[in-house]
C-alpha positions in Angstrom: 8.7 33.9 -26.3 6.3 32.6 -28.8 7.3 32.2 -32.3 5.6 33.7 -35.2 3.0 31.4 -37.0 4.3 29.8 -40.0 2.8 30.5 -43.5 1.3 27.0 -43.3 -0.3 27.6 -39.8 -1.8 30.9 -41.0 -3.3 29.5 -44.2 -4.7 26.5 -42.2 -6.3 28.9 -39.8 -7.9 30.7 -42.8 -9.0 27.3 -44.0 -10.4 26.5 -40.7 -12.4 29.7 -40.7 -14.1 29.0 -44.0 -14.8 25.6 -42.8 -16.7 26.9 -39.8 -18.6 29.4 -42.2 -19.5 26.7 -44.7 -20.7 24.3 -41.7 -23.2 27.2 -40.7 -24.2 27.8 -44.3 -25.0 24.2 -44.6 -26.8 23.9 -41.5 -29.1 26.9 -42.6 -29.6 25.0 -46.0 -30.6 21.8 -43.8 -33.3 23.5 -42.3 -34.6 25.0 -45.4 -34.5 21.5 -46.6 -36.6 20.3 -43.7 -39.2 23.1 -44.3 -39.4 22.3 -48.0 -39.8 18.3 -47.4 -43.6 18.4 -46.5 -44.3 20.7 -49.6 -42.9 17.9 -52.0 -44.8 14.8 -53.5 -41.3 12.9 -53.5 -37.8 13.6 -52.3 -36.2 13.6 -55.7 -36.7 16.6 -58.5 -34.1 16.0 -61.1 -34.9 19.1 -62.8 -34.3 21.2 -59.6 -31.1 19.3 -58.8 -29.7 20.0 -62.3 -30.8 23.6 -61.7 -29.1 23.8 -58.6 -25.8 22.3 -59.8 -26.0 24.6 -62.9 -26.5 27.6 -60.3 -23.7 26.6 -58.0 -21.3 25.8 -60.8 -21.9 29.3 -62.7 -20.6 30.8 -59.3 -17.5 28.7 -59.1 -14.4 30.5 -60.0 -12.5 27.4 -60.2 -12.6 23.8 -59.0 -15.8 23.0 -60.9 -15.4 19.3 -60.6 -14.6 19.5 -57.1 -17.7 21.8 -56.3 -19.9 19.4 -58.5 -18.8 16.3 -56.5 -19.4 18.2 -53.1 -23.0 19.6 -54.2 -24.0 15.8 -55.6 -23.2 14.6 -52.0 -25.1 17.6 -50.4 -28.1 16.6 -52.8 -28.0 13.0 -52.0 -28.0 13.9 -48.3 -30.8 16.4 -48.7 -32.8 13.6 -50.6 -32.2 11.0 -47.7 -33.2 13.4 -45.1 -36.4 14.5 -46.9 -37.4 10.9 -47.6 -36.8 10.0 -43.8 -38.9 12.9 -42.7 -41.7 12.0 -45.2 -41.5 8.3 -43.8 -41.9 9.8 -40.2 -45.0 12.0 -41.3 -46.7 9.0 -43.0 -46.4 6.8 -39.7 -47.5 9.9 -37.2 
């Protein structure tokens, strides 16, 4: 007979489900970043990045510092990816 999952196990399953959704959404975001890259003169647009952070943080119910740290990492990774794609385009 199987035992009932503990509260910890149930909560972890919920976190795992959210992580899968977040990963799927970040994948969609990455595809959009790739589509935008050729349209930009340079990978960094500080004004746009401030607007993105402001938008994201306005939607945060809590944990604003946590979310800001994550989105700064997302923006950094997006810039690196766009810069790499631009470099390939120039050589191609």
